[in-house]
N, C-alpha and C positions, 0 to 999 in steps of 0.2 A: 675495847670497843663493849657497849654493852648495849644487849641485843633490844631492837625494839618492841615493845609492844606491841602486839596486834588488839587494835580497837572495835569493838562489833559495832555494825552499822546497819545491822538489820535485825527484824523479830516477826515471830511467826504468830498467827491467829485460827485457834483451831476451834471450830462451830459445829455441833450438829443441831440437825432441822429435822422434821418430820420423817425427811424421807431421802437424807441427805448427810454426811456429812462431809466438812470440807479445810483445807488448809491452807491459809494463805500466804503469803510472804510481802512484808510493806517496808520500807524503809522509809526517811523522811521526809520523802517528797507523794508516796501514798501507795497502792497496793502496785508492786512489779509483776506477782503473777498468783494464779490460783489453781487448785485441783482436787473436782469433787466426787464421791464415791459413795455410791449403794451401803446405806446405814448398816444395813444386813451384812454390811465384810468389814467393818470397821473393824470388830478386836481382831479378825484375822490376817486383811491388810495394812490398816496402820504404820506400822512399823516401814514396811517396803512399798509403800505410798511417800512417804516421807522422805525415805532416802534416794528413791529416784526423782523425787521432785527436785529437790536439793543441788545433786547428781545436773538436772537439766539446767539448773539453774548456776553452775558454777559455786557453788557455795557449800563450806562445810559450817559444823556444828559450832567450830569455833566462831564463824563472822555472825552467830545470832545471840543478840543483847539477851534477849528472853522470848518466853513462849506465852502466850493471852489465852484465858480460854473464855468462850462463850457460853455464858447458863443458861439460854435458853433463845427462840421457843422452844425445839426439840425435848424429845424424853430424857431426864435424870437419868436414867440405865445409860442411855446408846452415849451419851456424853462423858460416862463414868466408863465405859468398855474400850474407848477411843484414847483415857489416857490411861 
């Protein structure tokens, strides 16, 4: 018997504004959930926030097809520190 391959059905969007950074979870119908954090804590908390966010939605990284990153209107340095 051949093992069935998991087909990712979600994607993440990461965005930095002037005040916050946000992570959104989307499927083919639209936004499923979103979380927002102060941009001053972005580099410190991003991995923990992402892990908690995925757990809250009962999703692993294997279920994520891709991660999109918005390039504005926030500062480039805030976005760079998130990634």
